N, C-alpha and C positions, 0 to 999 in steps of 0.2 A: 530477533534481529541478529545479524551476524557481523562481527567486527573484522572479518577477514579481508585481506586485500583483494580488490576486484580482479576477477580472472579476465584480463584484457587480451586482446589480439595483438599481433606484432605491430610495431609502430609504423611500418610502411606496408602498404598493400599494392601489389603489382597488378596492373590492368593492361589491356591492350586497346588501342584506338582502332575503330572500324569506320570505313567510309565506302559506301556503295558496295558493301559486301566484301571488301578487300582489307586485310589486316596490314597494319603498319608496324613500326618499331615499338617495342615495349616502352611504357612510360610509368611513372610513379606519381601517386598523390599522397599527401600526408594523411595518416590515419587519425582523424580527430575523434572526439567522444561520440559525436553524432554518427559518423560513418561506422564506428564500431557497433553502434546500436543497429543500424541497417544491416551491416555485415553479419551480425549475430543472428538475425532473423533468417537469413538464407544460408547460414553455416559457412560463410566465406572465411578462409584461412589465408592461403596464398595462391598465386596463380599456378603453382606447381601441383597443388593438391586438389584443385577444382577445374572443371571443364570450362571451355570458352563460353558455353551456354549459360553456366552459372554466373560467370563474370558479367555477361551482358544483362542478365536478369537483375542483378543488384546495382548496376552502375548508375542508372538513372536516378535512383533514390540517393545514392551516395554523393553524386555530383551536386545535386541541389542543396543537400545539407552542408556540404563543404563550402558552397557559395555563401550560405547564410552565416556560417561561422566566420568567414573572412570579413564580411561586412560588419558583423558585430564587433570583431576585434579591432577594426579600424576606426572606431568612434573616437572623436577628439576629446571628449570630456566624459567624466564619470557620470553614472546615472544619478538623478536626484530623487528624493523621496516623492512618491506620487500621492495624489489625493485619495481620500477614503472612499469606499464604495458608496454608490447612490446614483440616482438618475435625476439630475436637476430638472425641475419643472414638471415632474410626474409625482403623483401621490405614492407614498410608501405602502407596501403591502402590509396587512395586519400581521402581527407577530405574537408568539406565545412567550411569556416571561420564563426565564430559567428559574426553577424553584430555588428560593432563598431559604436555607436552613439556618438554625441558630449559629451565630458566629460568621455567617457569610454576608458579604456586601457586594451587590452587583456594581460593575463599573459602567461607563457609557456603552450603549449598545449601538452597533453598526448593522444596518440592514441592507442586503442586496435584494432588489425587487425580483419577484418570481421569474419573469421572462428573462431579465438580464443575467441573473445568476445561472439559470439553465443554459443560456446561450454561451456564457463565459466558460462553463464546464465543458460544453460540447466543442467549443473552439479549441480549448486546451487539449481535449481528447482526440482531436482530428476528425470530428463529426460535423455534419451539416448543421447550421444554425437557422433560426427562423428568418423568413424573407425580410421582415421589417427590422431586424436587428442591425445596429450600426456596425456589427462585426462582419456582416455579409460581404462587404467589399474586400475584406482582408482574406477571405477564403478563396479568392481567385488568384492569389499570389502563388507562383509555382513552388515556392519554398513551403508554404502551408500545405499545398497539395502533396508534396513529398512527405511532409510530416504525417499527413492523414494516411497516405499509403503505407508508411512504415508502421503506424499504430494499428491500422486495420490488419496488417499481416501478423504483427506480434500478438494481438489479442485473439485473432482467429486461431493461431497456432496454440496459444495457451488453452483456449477452450477445447480444442481437439485432443490435446495430450494430457490435460489435467482437470480442468473445471467440469467438463461433462461427466467424467468418471466420478468426481466427488459428488455431484448431484445424485447419481445413481446410488452410490454407497450411502449417502446421507438419507435418502428416502427409505432405505431398507433398515438401516441400523441406528441412525441418530434421531430422526424425527419421532419415532415412537416413545423414546425415553426423555425427550426434551420438551414435550408439549405442555408441561406444567408451568413453565416459565417462558415469558416472551421478552426477556432481556438478555442480551449478549454482553458479557464483560470480558474485555480483552486487554490484559496488562502486557506491557512491553511491546505494544502493537506497531509503533510507528504509525504511518498513515494507512495501514493495511485494512481498509474497509472491504476490499474485494473478497478476501477469504472469509471474513466475518459474514458477509452477505451470502456467500456461496454455501457455507455450512449451516447458517441459521437464517434462511429466507423468511421464516415464519415469525421472527422476532419483530417487535414494534419499536424497541429501544436498543441502541448500540452505544456502548461506552468504551472508548479507546483511550488508553493512558500510556504515555511514554515521555521520555525526556525532550524529544524534538519540539522546537518552539512552534507556536501558532501566531500568524500575522494576518492582517486583513488583506483582501484582494482588491486592487484598484479597478477602476473602469479600464478594461483592456484597450479600448480605442484611444485612451489618453496616453498610453505607453508608446514611446518612439518605436517605429516599426522594426528597426534593426535589433533593439533590445528585446522586443516581443518575440522575434524569431529566434534570438539566442536563448530565450526562456524555453521555447518549445524544444530546442536541442537539449537543454539541461534537464527537462522533464524526461526525455527519452533516456538519457544517461542514468538518471536516478531510478527509472523503472527497469533498467536492463537486468539486474540480478533477480528481481521478483518475477519478471516475465519469463526468464530463462531457467531459474532455479527455485522459485517459490518462496523467497524471503527477501527482505531488505538487508543491505549491508549498511551499518551505521556510518561508515566513512562516506559512502555514496550520498547519503542524505545530508551529511554535514557539508560536503563539497557542493552539493546542489544549492543549499541554502546560502552559501557564501557567494556563488557565482550568479545566481539567478536574480532577475529583477523582481520576481514574485517570491517572497520569502516564506519560510515555514512549511508546514505539512499540508495546508489547505488546498493549494493547487493540485497536489497529487490526489487528495481525497476527492476533489472535484472531478478529476479524470475517472476515478473508479465509480463515482456516482453516475456520470454520464455513460460510461461503457457498460454499466449494469442496467441501463434503461430508466434510471430514476429522474424525476423532475423536481428540481430544488424550489421550495416555496419561500423559505426564509433563512437567513444566516445572521445569527446573533452572537456578538463577542462579549464575553463576561469574564469575571474572575471570582475565585472562591476564597473566602476566609481573609484574615488579616494579612497573611503572607502573600496574597495576590496570585494564587495559582491561576494562570491564564487558561482560558478555555474557549471553545466555540460550540454553538448549538446549531445544527443544520436540520431544519424541518423539510421533509421531502415526501413526494408522492411516489408510491410504488405501483406502477400501472399493472403489474402482474396480479395484484390483489385488490387494487383500488384503495388501499389503506394509506393513511397519513402516518409517517414514521419519523423518529427522531434519532439523530446521530450526535453524540457528545464526544468531543475530543478534549482532553486535558493534558497540558504539559506539566508533568510532575515527576519528582524524584521519588521512586518507590523503594529506595534503600531504607534500612532502619534509621540511619541518621537523617535522611530526608523527611521521612514520615514523622519522626519525633519533632522536627522543626515545624512541620506543617502537615497535618493530617486531614486537611479540608477535603481532599478528594475521597478519602474513605468515609467521611461523614456524609458527603453527597451520595456515595454508593449505598449507604445504609438505607436511603429512601427508596431504593429500587426493589427491595424484597429479594427473594431467591433468584439467582442468576444461572445462566448457562455460560460457563467460563471457558475461554479459549487461550491456550498457551502454545506458542510455536516459535522455534528458533530463537530462544531468548538467552543465549549464551550461558545456560546452566546457572543463572543467577539465583534461582530458588533452591539450588543445592548448597548455597553458601550461607554462612552464619550472618552475613550482613543484610540478609533479606528475610529474616524470620517473621517480621510483622506482616509483610505482603503475603507470604506463604500461608501463615495462620489465618489471615483474613479470608483468602480464597477458600480454604478448607471449611471455614465457618459459614460463609454466605452462599456457597455454590450448591445448586441442586444437581448439577453435573459439571464435569471438567473433561474437556477434550484436549489432549496434548500429545506431544512427542516425548522422547526421553529427556529432553532438556528442560521440561517443566518441573513439577513437584516430584521429588524422589518417591519411589514406590513405598518405602517404609512408612511414610506418613499417612497412607491410606489404610486405616485399621479395618479389619474385616467386619466388625460389628456395625460400622457406619457406612461402608462403601461396598458396592458391587463393581468389580472390575472386569472389563472385557478387553482383550488384546487382538490387534490386527497387524498383519504384515510380519516382519521379522525383527529380531534384535541382534545386531552384530557388534554393538558398542558405539560410542561417540566417534565423530571424525577426529583426526589426529590432534587438532588444536585443543580439543576438550577430552582427551583420552583419560585424564585423571578422574573423570566423573563416571567411569564404568560402573554398572550396577549388577553385581553377581546375582542378587535375588531376582532382578528382572529377567536376566538370562535364564534362570531356572523356571520362571513362570512360562516363558515362551517355549522352553523345551518340553514342558509337561501339559500345556493347555491346547495344543494343536490349533493355533489361531488361524483365522481365515486370511488368505493372501489379499494384498491391496493391488488395485489397478492404477494407482496414482502415487506419486511421491509426496512426502510431507516433511516439513521442517528442513533440517540440514541434509536429510537423505532424499534428494530429489529423484534418484533412481528408485523406482517402485520395488525393485528386488531387495533393497536394503532398508526400506522405510519402516519406521516404528510408529504405531498409532495406538493410544491408550484411551479408553472411554471409561470414566469413573462416574457412577450414578449413586447418589445418596439413597440409603435404604429408607 
């Protein structure tokens, strides 16, 4: 995850009004967060740099999202805390208990019924919901339709320029060496289930760990409409960097959590589950250990394989100080066996002395590690334990992290003739500059 300031567009975007095919005088609308998201999909910068056709193409989406923002900002009173998930009057779906290890105590579990959870995820993702869902009536609102169009365009673009190429690469190079483990462990992940699922579709268990909090999702139909529409806008903003550059920015997630009616990482995880075609079966909220490391367990069906799978997300401090205070998340991970570990755009934390415990843990439990250069420094992969393969190129970190340049990694790239990449990875979204390292335990 990246702490850089978001690369925003200019605060004002010039458009032209059209009536019956005739142009009128130029006008301006304020560039809100949601209109930035829509504009980023179509590459809108200013009227001077784009043609009139491009402006017309993006205007319908932008106008609707601006209207939603205006209504949400005009609310007279602040939002109140909403009820916990559930479907009154309907039996709860069966659930699997989160495994309780020594020193762990589960807290009250909240369960979203299968159909309601899937429909909630699809609604947030801008996808059609089931006909009998109470959310169906909300999908006829023009502002939800604008949200749906924006999300469709963004995910379609991401699949074309990034995910489809990852799937091809993964089938040739990653799948053969990761088949011995069916668990994906992703430290410093944020809510990024999307890339975990794309690189490791054969896994049955996904464990994501980062600082971002997890909160329960209420019944969406109980949320005031203007607040719900504002939440859709905030989801778009929080996804902007990942969909356009391949990683989350910490500041984006923090601002999303502060502004949105739906708090924490779960709404974004729901979006990724829906957009990857998954059907949510159960959502259980739990905590680990005496320190109360909060987490969520999402059981879902993967229609591509017919398998029931599990996604765990834990909000935990992975620094040495944090793990010395509470190592419950590591004790939980000990029950998983060997893992396929993923590291991407993690601010070079594992290069620093304050993250020795997390680094050593990954080196101990991982059957394989897939990472960019911001993950574990090359010097920790000893030849007698690891086989390394390099892809792409290494030109060094981006300027913000230039102090973490690795001369030994540059030497490996100079002498090993790595295969080029057809997709960006980590901080280097341009495939010409991307670095990808696959370490497999001997």
